[in-house]
PDB file of N, CA, C and O in Angstrom:
ATOM      1  N   UNK A   1     -17.065 -11.534  12.630  1.00  0.00           N
ATOM      2  CA  UNK A   1     -16.244 -10.349  12.817  1.00  0.00           C
ATOM      3  C   UNK A   1     -17.004  -9.100  11.968  1.00  0.00           C
ATOM      4  O   UNK A   1     -17.493  -9.218  10.844  1.00  0.00           O
ATOM      5  N   UNK A   2     -16.979  -7.938  12.749  1.00  0.00           N
ATOM      6  CA  UNK A   2     -17.646  -6.846  12.141  1.00  0.00           C
ATOM      7  C   UNK A   2     -16.944  -6.389  10.899  1.00  0.00           C
ATOM      8  O   UNK A   2     -15.882  -6.951  10.630  1.00  0.00           O
ATOM      9  N   UNK A   3     -17.442  -5.336  10.009  1.00  0.00           N
ATOM     10  CA  UNK A   3     -16.384  -4.691   8.904  1.00  0.00           C
ATOM     11  C   UNK A   3     -15.506  -3.702   9.661  1.00  0.00           C
ATOM     12  O   UNK A   3     -15.713  -3.005  10.655  1.00  0.00           O
ATOM     13  N   UNK A   4     -14.205  -3.917   8.667  1.00  0.00           N
ATOM     14  CA  UNK A   4     -13.067  -3.218   9.317  1.00  0.00           C
ATOM     15  C   UNK A   4     -13.426  -1.503   9.465  1.00  0.00           C
ATOM     16  O   UNK A   4     -14.083  -0.880   8.631  1.00  0.00           O
ATOM     17  N   UNK A   5     -12.904  -0.985  10.573  1.00  0.00           N
ATOM     18  CA  UNK A   5     -13.028   0.465  10.525  1.00  0.00           C
ATOM     19  C   UNK A   5     -12.258   1.159   9.416  1.00  0.00           C
ATOM     20  O   UNK A   5     -11.400   0.519   8.809  1.00  0.00           O
ATOM     21  N   UNK A   6     -12.518   2.479   9.096  1.00  0.00           N
ATOM     22  CA  UNK A   6     -11.921   3.095   7.974  1.00  0.00           C
ATOM     23  C   UNK A   6     -10.217   3.189   8.477  1.00  0.00           C
ATOM     24  O   UNK A   6      -9.308   3.085   7.653  1.00  0.00           O
ATOM     25  N   UNK A   7      -9.994   3.384   9.850  1.00  0.00           N
ATOM     26  CA  UNK A   7      -8.623   3.372  10.144  1.00  0.00           C
ATOM     27  C   UNK A   7      -7.946   2.349   9.931  1.00  0.00           C
ATOM     28  O   UNK A   7      -6.830   2.438   9.418  1.00  0.00           O
ATOM     29  N   UNK A   8      -8.556   1.031  10.329  1.00  0.00           N
ATOM     30  CA  UNK A   8      -8.096  -0.283   9.956  1.00  0.00           C
ATOM     31  C   UNK A   8      -7.643  -0.499   8.525  1.00  0.00           C
ATOM     32  O   UNK A   8      -6.567  -1.025   8.240  1.00  0.00           O
ATOM     33  N   UNK A   9      -8.579  -0.036   7.596  1.00  0.00           N
ATOM     34  CA  UNK A   9      -8.531  -0.116   6.095  1.00  0.00           C
ATOM     35  C   UNK A   9      -7.277   0.752   5.730  1.00  0.00           C
ATOM     36  O   UNK A   9      -6.379   0.226   5.074  1.00  0.00           O
ATOM     37  N   UNK A  10      -7.178   2.077   6.134  1.00  0.00           N
ATOM     38  CA  UNK A  10      -5.801   2.737   6.113  1.00  0.00           C
ATOM     39  C   UNK A  10      -4.587   2.145   6.326  1.00  0.00           C
ATOM     40  O   UNK A  10      -3.621   2.117   5.563  1.00  0.00           O
ATOM     41  N   UNK A  11      -4.733   1.575   7.649  1.00  0.00           N
ATOM     42  CA  UNK A  11      -3.393   1.111   8.183  1.00  0.00           C
ATOM     43  C   UNK A  11      -3.002  -0.136   7.475  1.00  0.00           C
ATOM     44  O   UNK A  11      -1.810  -0.416   7.351  1.00  0.00           O
ATOM     45  N   UNK A  12      -3.968  -0.922   6.988  1.00  0.00           N
ATOM     46  CA  UNK A  12      -3.464  -2.371   6.227  1.00  0.00           C
ATOM     47  C   UNK A  12      -2.906  -1.736   5.049  1.00  0.00           C
ATOM     48  O   UNK A  12      -1.770  -2.059   4.701  1.00  0.00           O
ATOM     49  N   UNK A  13      -3.684  -0.710   4.268  1.00  0.00           N
ATOM     50  CA  UNK A  13      -3.245  -0.656   2.914  1.00  0.00           C
ATOM     51  C   UNK A  13      -1.677   0.017   2.897  1.00  0.00           C
ATOM     52  O   UNK A  13      -0.790  -0.215   2.076  1.00  0.00           O
ATOM     53  N   UNK A  14      -1.627   0.993   4.160  1.00  0.00           N
ATOM     54  CA  UNK A  14      -0.258   1.665   3.916  1.00  0.00           C
ATOM     55  C   UNK A  14       0.743   0.732   4.342  1.00  0.00           C
ATOM     56  O   UNK A  14       1.795   0.795   3.706  1.00  0.00           O
ATOM     57  N   UNK A  15       0.666  -0.274   5.430  1.00  0.00           N
ATOM     58  CA  UNK A  15       1.578  -1.297   5.751  1.00  0.00           C
ATOM     59  C   UNK A  15       1.762  -2.158   4.489  1.00  0.00           C
ATOM     60  O   UNK A  15       2.887  -2.522   4.147  1.00  0.00           O
ATOM     61  N   UNK A  16       0.784  -2.444   3.878  1.00  0.00           N
ATOM     62  CA  UNK A  16       0.953  -3.373   2.611  1.00  0.00           C
ATOM     63  C   UNK A  16       1.895  -2.720   1.483  1.00  0.00           C
ATOM     64  O   UNK A  16       2.745  -3.399   0.908  1.00  0.00           O
ATOM     65  N   UNK A  17       1.719  -1.543   1.241  1.00  0.00           N
ATOM     66  CA  UNK A  17       2.441  -0.783   0.300  1.00  0.00           C
ATOM     67  C   UNK A  17       4.025  -0.693   0.665  1.00  0.00           C
ATOM     68  O   UNK A  17       5.015  -0.993  -0.003  1.00  0.00           O
ATOM     69  N   UNK A  18       3.877  -0.119   2.096  1.00  0.00           N
ATOM     70  CA  UNK A  18       5.576   0.151   2.454  1.00  0.00           C
ATOM     71  C   UNK A  18       6.117  -1.105   2.361  1.00  0.00           C
ATOM     72  O   UNK A  18       7.153  -1.199   1.703  1.00  0.00           O
ATOM     73  N   UNK A  19       5.567  -2.297   2.969  1.00  0.00           N
ATOM     74  CA  UNK A  19       6.270  -3.697   2.949  1.00  0.00           C
ATOM     75  C   UNK A  19       6.486  -4.126   1.590  1.00  0.00           C
ATOM     76  O   UNK A  19       7.316  -5.029   1.481  1.00  0.00           O
ATOM     77  N   UNK A  20       5.976  -3.729   0.573  1.00  0.00           N
ATOM     78  CA  UNK A  20       6.201  -4.204  -0.852  1.00  0.00           C
ATOM     79  C   UNK A  20       7.501  -3.261  -1.186  1.00  0.00           C
ATOM     80  O   UNK A  20       8.542  -3.815  -1.540  1.00  0.00           O
ATOM     81  N   UNK A  21       7.449  -2.082  -1.091  1.00  0.00           N
ATOM     82  CA  UNK A  21       8.594  -1.167  -1.292  1.00  0.00           C
ATOM     83  C   UNK A  21       9.863  -1.616  -0.880  1.00  0.00           C
ATOM     84  O   UNK A  21      10.830  -1.627  -1.642  1.00  0.00           O
ATOM     85  N   UNK A  22       9.905  -2.023   0.408  1.00  0.00           N
ATOM     86  CA  UNK A  22      11.108  -2.584   1.046  1.00  0.00           C
ATOM     87  C   UNK A  22      11.478  -3.909   0.833  1.00  0.00           C
ATOM     88  O   UNK A  22      12.612  -4.278   1.140  1.00  0.00           O
ATOM     89  N   UNK A  23      10.560  -4.767   0.283  1.00  0.00           N
ATOM     90  CA  UNK A  23      10.892  -6.142  -0.115  1.00  0.00           C
ATOM     91  C   UNK A  23      11.536  -5.936  -1.426  1.00  0.00           C
ATOM     92  O   UNK A  23      12.238  -6.888  -1.766  1.00  0.00           O
ATOM     93  N   UNK A  24      11.492  -5.078  -2.146  1.00  0.00           N
ATOM     94  CA  UNK A  24      11.799  -4.622  -3.787  1.00  0.00           C
ATOM     95  C   UNK A  24      13.372  -3.990  -3.558  1.00  0.00           C
ATOM     96  O   UNK A  24      14.378  -4.384  -4.147  1.00  0.00           O
ATOM     97  N   UNK A  25      13.304  -2.916  -2.554  1.00  0.00           N
ATOM     98  CA  UNK A  25      14.623  -2.068  -2.570  1.00  0.00           C
ATOM     99  C   UNK A  25      14.993  -2.361  -0.982  1.00  0.00           C
ATOM    100  O   UNK A  25      14.216  -2.571  -0.050  1.00  0.00           O
ATOM    101  N   UNK A  26      16.389  -2.307  -0.986  1.00  0.00           N
ATOM    102  CA  UNK A  26      17.023  -1.971   0.239  1.00  0.00           C
ATOM    103  C   UNK A  26      16.589  -0.625   0.751  1.00  0.00           C
ATOM    104  O   UNK A  26      16.378   0.326  -0.002  1.00  0.00           O
ATOM    105  N   UNK A  27      16.472  -0.581   1.978  1.00  0.00           N
ATOM    106  CA  UNK A  27      16.060   0.852   2.611  1.00  0.00           C
ATOM    107  C   UNK A  27      17.132   1.829   2.258  1.00  0.00           C
ATOM    108  O   UNK A  27      16.847   3.012   2.069  1.00  0.00           O
ATOM    109  N   UNK A  28      18.398   1.366   2.157  1.00  0.00           N
ATOM    110  CA  UNK A  28      19.584   2.514   1.759  1.00  0.00           C
ATOM    111  C   UNK A  28      19.391   2.914   0.477  1.00  0.00           C
ATOM    112  O   UNK A  28      19.844   4.021   0.188  1.00  0.00           O
ATOM    113  N   UNK A  29      18.756   2.208  -0.479  1.00  0.00           N
ATOM    114  CA  UNK A  29      18.519   2.815  -1.809  1.00  0.00           C
ATOM    115  C   UNK A  29      17.350   3.649  -1.989  1.00  0.00           C
ATOM    116  O   UNK A  29      17.265   4.311  -3.023  1.00  0.00           O
ATOM    117  N   UNK A  30      16.574   3.694  -1.246  1.00  0.00           N
ATOM    118  CA  UNK A  30      15.435   4.593  -1.206  1.00  0.00           C
ATOM    119  C   UNK A  30      15.757   5.858  -0.676  1.00  0.00           C
ATOM    120  O   UNK A  30      16.289   5.913   0.433  1.00  0.00           O
ATOM    121  N   UNK A  31      15.495   6.944  -1.352  1.00  0.00           N
ATOM    122  CA  UNK A  31      15.863   8.360  -0.770  1.00  0.00           C
ATOM    123  C   UNK A  31      14.684   8.872   0.009  1.00  0.00           C
ATOM    124  O   UNK A  31      14.775   9.472   1.080  1.00  0.00           O
ATOM    125  N   UNK A  32      13.473   8.558  -0.677  1.00  0.00           N
ATOM    126  CA  UNK A  32      12.303   9.250  -0.149  1.00  0.00           C
ATOM    127  C   UNK A  32      11.156   8.280  -0.611  1.00  0.00           C
ATOM    128  O   UNK A  32      11.414   7.530  -1.553  1.00  0.00           O
ATOM    129  N   UNK A  33      10.017   8.232  -0.081  1.00  0.00           N
ATOM    130  CA  UNK A  33       8.849   7.440  -0.477  1.00  0.00           C
ATOM    131  C   UNK A  33       7.856   8.085   0.235  1.00  0.00           C
ATOM    132  O   UNK A  33       8.149   8.823   1.177  1.00  0.00           O
ATOM    133  N   UNK A  34       6.304   7.822  -0.231  1.00  0.00           N
ATOM    134  CA  UNK A  34       5.274   8.489   0.198  1.00  0.00           C
ATOM    135  C   UNK A  34       4.432   7.493  -0.022  1.00  0.00           C
ATOM    136  O   UNK A  34       4.554   6.753  -0.998  1.00  0.00           O
ATOM    137  N   UNK A  35       3.440   7.363   0.910  1.00  0.00           N
ATOM    138  CA  UNK A  35       2.278   6.286   0.734  1.00  0.00           C
ATOM    139  C   UNK A  35       1.000   7.133   1.271  1.00  0.00           C
ATOM    140  O   UNK A  35       0.906   7.439   2.459  1.00  0.00           O
ATOM    141  N   UNK A  36       0.148   7.442   0.425  1.00  0.00           N
ATOM    142  CA  UNK A  36      -1.132   8.147   0.726  1.00  0.00           C
ATOM    143  C   UNK A  36      -2.269   7.446   0.784  1.00  0.00           C
ATOM    144  O   UNK A  36      -2.548   7.100  -0.364  1.00  0.00           O
ATOM    145  N   UNK A  37      -3.165   7.015   1.651  1.00  0.00           N
ATOM    146  CA  UNK A  37      -4.051   6.419   1.565  1.00  0.00           C
ATOM    147  C   UNK A  37      -5.338   6.925   2.173  1.00  0.00           C
ATOM    148  O   UNK A  37      -5.311   7.175   3.378  1.00  0.00           O
ATOM    149  N   UNK A  38      -6.378   7.097   1.554  1.00  0.00           N
ATOM    150  CA  UNK A  38      -7.756   7.693   1.891  1.00  0.00           C
ATOM    151  C   UNK A  38      -8.781   6.459   1.672  1.00  0.00           C
ATOM    152  O   UNK A  38      -8.626   5.650   0.758  1.00  0.00           O
ATOM    153  N   UNK A  39      -9.834   6.399   2.595  1.00  0.00           N
ATOM    154  CA  UNK A  39     -11.027   5.544   2.464  1.00  0.00           C
ATOM    155  C   UNK A  39     -11.965   6.302   2.935  1.00  0.00           C
ATOM    156  O   UNK A  39     -11.990   6.525   4.145  1.00  0.00           O
ATOM    157  N   UNK A  40     -12.913   6.845   2.090  1.00  0.00           N
ATOM    158  CA  UNK A  40     -14.107   7.692   2.541  1.00  0.00           C
ATOM    159  C   UNK A  40     -15.211   7.086   1.577  1.00  0.00           C
ATOM    160  O   UNK A  40     -15.077   6.801   0.387  1.00  0.00           O
ATOM    161  N   UNK A  41     -16.265   6.967   2.328  1.00  0.00           N
ATOM    162  CA  UNK A  41     -17.631   6.314   1.546  1.00  0.00           C
ATOM    163  C   UNK A  41     -17.524   4.898   0.963  1.00  0.00           C
ATOM    164  O   UNK A  41     -18.321   4.559   0.089  1.00  0.00           O
ATOM    165  N   UNK A  42     -16.600   4.076   1.392  1.00  0.00           N
ATOM    166  CA  UNK A  42     -16.251   2.833   0.846  1.00  0.00           C
ATOM    167  C   UNK A  42     -15.682   3.003  -0.477  1.00  0.00           C
ATOM    168  O   UNK A  42     -15.990   2.308  -1.446  1.00  0.00           O
ATOM    169  N   UNK A  43     -14.778   4.024  -0.484  1.00  0.00           N
ATOM    170  CA  UNK A  43     -13.737   4.208  -1.879  1.00  0.00           C
ATOM    171  C   UNK A  43     -12.471   4.353  -1.221  1.00  0.00           C
ATOM    172  O   UNK A  43     -12.332   5.161  -0.303  1.00  0.00           O
ATOM    173  N   UNK A  44     -11.280   3.419  -1.746  1.00  0.00           N
ATOM    174  CA  UNK A  44      -9.981   3.389  -1.398  1.00  0.00           C
ATOM    175  C   UNK A  44      -9.397   4.083  -2.493  1.00  0.00           C
ATOM    176  O   UNK A  44      -9.634   3.837  -3.676  1.00  0.00           O
ATOM    177  N   UNK A  45      -8.508   5.095  -1.995  1.00  0.00           N
ATOM    178  CA  UNK A  45      -7.506   5.745  -2.866  1.00  0.00           C
ATOM    179  C   UNK A  45      -6.183   5.566  -2.386  1.00  0.00           C
ATOM    180  O   UNK A  45      -5.940   5.965  -1.247  1.00  0.00           O
ATOM    181  N   UNK A  46      -5.272   5.027  -3.068  1.00  0.00           N
ATOM    182  CA  UNK A  46      -3.870   4.604  -2.874  1.00  0.00           C
ATOM    183  C   UNK A  46      -3.105   5.248  -3.802  1.00  0.00           C
ATOM    184  O   UNK A  46      -3.236   5.031  -5.006  1.00  0.00           O
ATOM    185  N   UNK A  47      -2.088   6.247  -3.219  1.00  0.00           N
ATOM    186  CA  UNK A  47      -0.957   6.957  -3.995  1.00  0.00           C
ATOM    187  C   UNK A  47       0.169   6.595  -3.389  1.00  0.00           C
ATOM    188  O   UNK A  47       0.253   6.610  -2.161  1.00  0.00           O
ATOM    189  N   UNK A  48       1.304   6.177  -4.284  1.00  0.00           N
ATOM    190  CA  UNK A  48       2.429   5.805  -3.994  1.00  0.00           C
ATOM    191  C   UNK A  48       3.532   6.374  -4.802  1.00  0.00           C
ATOM    192  O   UNK A  48       3.596   6.261  -6.026  1.00  0.00           O
ATOM    193  N   UNK A  49       4.562   7.107  -3.922  1.00  0.00           N
ATOM    194  CA  UNK A  49       5.820   7.666  -4.654  1.00  0.00           C
ATOM    195  C   UNK A  49       7.032   7.042  -4.061  1.00  0.00           C
ATOM    196  O   UNK A  49       7.147   6.851  -2.850  1.00  0.00           O
ATOM    197  N   UNK A  50       7.969   6.715  -4.979  1.00  0.00           N
ATOM    198  CA  UNK A  50       9.234   6.125  -4.503  1.00  0.00           C
ATOM    199  C   UNK A  50      10.118   6.736  -5.189  1.00  0.00           C
ATOM    200  O   UNK A  50      10.071   6.847  -6.414  1.00  0.00           O
ATOM    201  N   UNK A  51      11.088   7.229  -4.394  1.00  0.00           N
ATOM    202  CA  UNK A  51      12.298   8.038  -5.234  1.00  0.00           C
ATOM    203  C   UNK A  51      13.680   6.950  -4.919  1.00  0.00           C
ATOM    204  O   UNK A  51      14.290   6.952  -3.850  1.00  0.00           O
ATOM    205  N   UNK A  52      13.959   6.171  -5.932  1.00  0.00           N
ATOM    206  CA  UNK A  52      15.193   5.592  -5.695  1.00  0.00           C
ATOM    207  C   UNK A  52      16.003   5.844  -6.904  1.00  0.00           C
ATOM    208  O   UNK A  52      15.826   5.207  -7.942  1.00  0.00           O
ATOM    209  N   UNK A  53      16.916   6.797  -6.769  1.00  0.00           N
ATOM    210  CA  UNK A  53      17.705   7.360  -7.834  1.00  0.00           C
ATOM    211  C   UNK A  53      18.442   6.566  -8.799  1.00  0.00           C
ATOM    212  O   UNK A  53      18.452   6.757 -10.015  1.00  0.00           O
ATOM    213  N   UNK A  54      19.045   5.677  -8.174  1.00  0.00           N
ATOM    214  CA  UNK A  54      19.834   4.480  -8.909  1.00  0.00           C
ATOM    215  C   UNK A  54      18.866   3.614  -9.888  1.00  0.00           C
ATOM    216  O   UNK A  54      19.314   2.971 -10.837  1.00  0.00           O
ATOM    217  N   UNK A  55      17.564   3.668  -9.567  1.00  0.00           N
ATOM    218  CA  UNK A  55      16.708   2.533 -10.212  1.00  0.00           C
ATOM    219  C   UNK A  55      15.393   3.336 -10.320  1.00  0.00           C
ATOM    220  O   UNK A  55      14.371   3.047  -9.698  1.00  0.00           O
ATOM    221  N   UNK A  56      15.545   4.545 -11.313  1.00  0.00           N
ATOM    222  CA  UNK A  56      14.381   5.188 -11.330  1.00  0.00           C
ATOM    223  C   UNK A  56      13.219   4.519 -12.089  1.00  0.00           C
ATOM    224  O   UNK A  56      12.047   4.639 -11.730  1.00  0.00           O
ATOM    225  N   UNK A  57      13.570   3.894 -13.030  1.00  0.00           N
ATOM    226  CA  UNK A  57      12.671   3.047 -13.732  1.00  0.00           C
ATOM    227  C   UNK A  57      11.841   2.143 -13.044  1.00  0.00           C
ATOM    228  O   UNK A  57      10.620   2.016 -13.138  1.00  0.00           O
ATOM    229  N   UNK A  58      12.780   1.424 -12.221  1.00  0.00           N
ATOM    230  CA  UNK A  58      12.171   0.272 -11.297  1.00  0.00           C
ATOM    231  C   UNK A  58      11.372   0.954 -10.041  1.00  0.00           C
ATOM    232  O   UNK A  58      10.569   0.267  -9.409  1.00  0.00           O
ATOM    233  N   UNK A  59      11.592   2.207  -9.724  1.00  0.00           N
ATOM    234  CA  UNK A  59      10.842   2.934  -8.549  1.00  0.00           C
ATOM    235  C   UNK A  59       9.557   2.994  -9.152  1.00  0.00           C
ATOM    236  O   UNK A  59       8.588   2.481  -8.592  1.00  0.00           O
ATOM    237  N   UNK A  60       9.454   3.636 -10.360  1.00  0.00           N
ATOM    238  CA  UNK A  60       7.873   3.809 -10.706  1.00  0.00           C
ATOM    239  C   UNK A  60       6.986   2.394 -10.892  1.00  0.00           C
ATOM    240  O   UNK A  60       5.764   2.331 -10.762  1.00  0.00           O
ATOM    241  N   UNK A  61       7.780   1.393 -11.189  1.00  0.00           N
ATOM    242  CA  UNK A  61       7.015   0.015 -11.307  1.00  0.00           C
ATOM    243  C   UNK A  61       6.853  -0.454 -10.018  1.00  0.00           C
ATOM    244  O   UNK A  61       5.773  -0.988  -9.763  1.00  0.00           O
ATOM    245  N   UNK A  62       7.766  -0.365  -9.066  1.00  0.00           N
ATOM    246  CA  UNK A  62       7.462  -0.702  -7.569  1.00  0.00           C
ATOM    247  C   UNK A  62       6.293   0.392  -7.115  1.00  0.00           C
ATOM    248  O   UNK A  62       5.289  -0.110  -6.608  1.00  0.00           O
ATOM    249  N   UNK A  63       6.313   1.235  -7.193  1.00  0.00           N
ATOM    250  CA  UNK A  63       5.143   2.181  -6.833  1.00  0.00           C
ATOM    251  C   UNK A  63       3.771   1.915  -7.206  1.00  0.00           C
ATOM    252  O   UNK A  63       2.753   2.030  -6.524  1.00  0.00           O
ATOM    253  N   UNK A  64       3.922   1.531  -8.438  1.00  0.00           N
ATOM    254  CA  UNK A  64       2.550   0.890  -9.136  1.00  0.00           C
ATOM    255  C   UNK A  64       2.143  -0.337  -8.374  1.00  0.00           C
ATOM    256  O   UNK A  64       1.023  -0.463  -7.880  1.00  0.00           O
ATOM    257  N   UNK A  65       3.158  -1.297  -8.292  1.00  0.00           N
ATOM    258  CA  UNK A  65       2.943  -2.503  -7.668  1.00  0.00           C
ATOM    259  C   UNK A  65       2.642  -2.405  -6.264  1.00  0.00           C
ATOM    260  O   UNK A  65       1.812  -3.178  -5.786  1.00  0.00           O
ATOM    261  N   UNK A  66       3.271  -1.464  -5.480  1.00  0.00           N
ATOM    262  CA  UNK A  66       2.779  -1.313  -4.024  1.00  0.00           C
ATOM    263  C   UNK A  66       1.532  -0.806  -3.925  1.00  0.00           C
ATOM    264  O   UNK A  66       0.989  -1.114  -2.865  1.00  0.00           O
ATOM    265  N   UNK A  67       0.751   0.000  -4.801  1.00  0.00           N
ATOM    266  CA  UNK A  67      -0.405   0.509  -4.866  1.00  0.00           C
ATOM    267  C   UNK A  67      -1.464  -0.625  -5.061  1.00  0.00           C
ATOM    268  O   UNK A  67      -2.460  -0.695  -4.341  1.00  0.00           O
ATOM    269  N   UNK A  68      -1.246  -1.357  -5.898  1.00  0.00           N
ATOM    270  CA  UNK A  68      -1.867  -2.603  -6.195  1.00  0.00           C
ATOM    271  C   UNK A  68      -1.985  -3.627  -4.999  1.00  0.00           C
ATOM    272  O   UNK A  68      -3.034  -4.125  -4.589  1.00  0.00           O
ATOM    273  N   UNK A  69      -0.746  -3.842  -4.530  1.00  0.00           N
ATOM    274  CA  UNK A  69      -0.649  -4.554  -3.233  1.00  0.00           C
ATOM    275  C   UNK A  69      -1.435  -4.141  -2.203  1.00  0.00           C
ATOM    276  O   UNK A  69      -2.091  -5.015  -1.635  1.00  0.00           O
ATOM    277  N   UNK A  70      -1.534  -2.902  -1.787  1.00  0.00           N
ATOM    278  CA  UNK A  70      -2.332  -2.024  -0.808  1.00  0.00           C
ATOM    279  C   UNK A  70      -3.889  -2.331  -1.063  1.00  0.00           C
ATOM    280  O   UNK A  70      -4.660  -2.659  -0.161  1.00  0.00           O
ATOM    281  N   UNK A  71      -4.249  -2.182  -2.417  1.00  0.00           N
ATOM    282  CA  UNK A  71      -5.607  -2.566  -2.768  1.00  0.00           C
ATOM    283  C   UNK A  71      -6.053  -3.953  -2.386  1.00  0.00           C
ATOM    284  O   UNK A  71      -7.127  -4.211  -1.841  1.00  0.00           O
ATOM    285  N   UNK A  72      -4.920  -5.005  -2.798  1.00  0.00           N
ATOM    286  CA  UNK A  72      -5.213  -6.253  -2.518  1.00  0.00           C
ATOM    287  C   UNK A  72      -5.216  -6.633  -1.024  1.00  0.00           C
ATOM    288  O   UNK A  72      -6.092  -7.334  -0.518  1.00  0.00           O
ATOM    289  N   UNK A  73      -4.391  -6.224  -0.503  1.00  0.00           N
ATOM    290  CA  UNK A  73      -4.726  -6.227   1.299  1.00  0.00           C
ATOM    291  C   UNK A  73      -5.816  -5.807   1.604  1.00  0.00           C
ATOM    292  O   UNK A  73      -6.410  -6.602   2.332  1.00  0.00           O
ATOM    293  N   UNK A  74      -6.385  -4.874   1.372  1.00  0.00           N
ATOM    294  CA  UNK A  74      -7.684  -4.475   1.734  1.00  0.00           C
ATOM    295  C   UNK A  74      -8.769  -5.168   1.374  1.00  0.00           C
ATOM    296  O   UNK A  74      -9.675  -5.370   2.183  1.00  0.00           O
ATOM    297  N   UNK A  75      -8.813  -5.623   0.099  1.00  0.00           N
ATOM    298  CA  UNK A  75      -9.840  -6.644  -0.108  1.00  0.00           C
ATOM    299  C   UNK A  75      -9.825  -7.820   0.628  1.00  0.00           C
ATOM    300  O   UNK A  75     -10.881  -8.319   1.015  1.00  0.00           O
ATOM    301  N   UNK A  76      -8.607  -8.380   0.893  1.00  0.00           N
ATOM    302  CA  UNK A  76      -8.584  -9.404   1.874  1.00  0.00           C
ATOM    303  C   UNK A  76      -9.069  -9.388   3.265  1.00  0.00           C
ATOM    304  O   UNK A  76      -9.498 -10.347   3.907  1.00  0.00           O
ATOM    305  N   UNK A  77      -8.931  -8.075   3.667  1.00  0.00           N
ATOM    306  CA  UNK A  77      -9.227  -7.668   5.004  1.00  0.00           C
ATOM    307  C   UNK A  77     -10.712  -7.734   5.033  1.00  0.00           C
ATOM    308  O   UNK A  77     -11.229  -8.151   6.069  1.00  0.00           O
ATOM    309  N   UNK A  78     -11.560  -7.337   3.918  1.00  0.00           N
ATOM    310  CA  UNK A  78     -12.933  -7.274   3.933  1.00  0.00           C
ATOM    311  C   UNK A  78     -13.484  -8.736   3.667  1.00  0.00           C
ATOM    312  O   UNK A  78     -14.548  -9.096   4.170  1.00  0.00           O
ATOM    313  N   UNK A  79     -12.746  -9.542   2.884  1.00  0.00           N
ATOM    314  CA  UNK A  79     -13.021 -10.919   2.771  1.00  0.00           C
ATOM    315  C   UNK A  79     -13.038 -11.834   3.826  1.00  0.00           C
ATOM    316  O   UNK A  79     -13.794 -12.803   3.900  1.00  0.00           O
ATOM    317  N   UNK A  80     -11.994 -11.434   4.828  1.00  0.00           N
ATOM    318  CA  UNK A  80     -11.852 -12.320   6.054  1.00  0.00           C
ATOM    319  C   UNK A  80     -13.052 -11.644   7.134  1.00  0.00           C
ATOM    320  O   UNK A  80     -13.453 -12.266   8.118  1.00  0.00           O
ATOM    321  N   UNK A  81     -13.474 -10.451   6.810  1.00  0.00           N
ATOM    322  CA  UNK A  81     -14.496 -10.033   7.788  1.00  0.00           C
ATOM    323  C   UNK A  81     -15.680 -10.551   7.293  1.00  0.00           C
ATOM    324  O   UNK A  81     -16.605 -10.543   8.106  1.00  0.00           O
ATOM    325  N   UNK A  82     -15.961 -11.078   6.004  1.00  0.00           N
ATOM    326  CA  UNK A  82     -17.208 -11.251   5.490  1.00  0.00           C
ATOM    327  C   UNK A  82     -17.265 -12.735   5.868  1.00  0.00           C
ATOM    328  O   UNK A  82     -18.342 -13.327   5.934  1.00  0.00           O
ATOM    329  N   UNK A  83     -16.145 -13.302   6.105  1.00  0.00           N
ATOM    330  CA  UNK A  83     -16.263 -15.210   6.285  1.00  0.00           C
ATOM    331  C   UNK A  83     -16.612 -15.321   7.794  1.00  0.00           C
ATOM    332  O   UNK A  83     -17.017 -16.399   8.228  1.00  0.00           O
ATOM    333  N   UNK A  84     -16.492 -14.417   8.479  1.00  0.00           N
ATOM    334  CA  UNK A  84     -16.658 -14.799  10.029  1.00  0.00           C
ATOM    335  C   UNK A  84     -18.124 -14.206  10.122  1.00  0.00           C
ATOM    336  O   UNK A  84     -18.743 -14.254  11.185  1.00  0.00           O
TER     337      UNK A  84
END
C-alpha cells in the first residue's frame, strides 16, 4: 500500500478524535466541540475543544485524550501502509 494521502491522514485523525469524545460523553451532554487537524510537510497537528458544561473538568481531559487518540490512529495508519 502506498503512503496515506494528506486527506486520509486528516480524516483518520478527526474521526478518531470525534469517536473518542462520543465514547466518553453522551452526545446530549456535549454543547459544542471542535476538532482541528492539519497535516503539512509530515507534521500532524491536532487541536480538540470540548464544551460539556456539566463535566467541565472531564471535558478538558477528554479533549486531551481525543487528541492523543487521533495521533495514535494516524500512527497506525502509517504502520499499516508500511507493512504492505
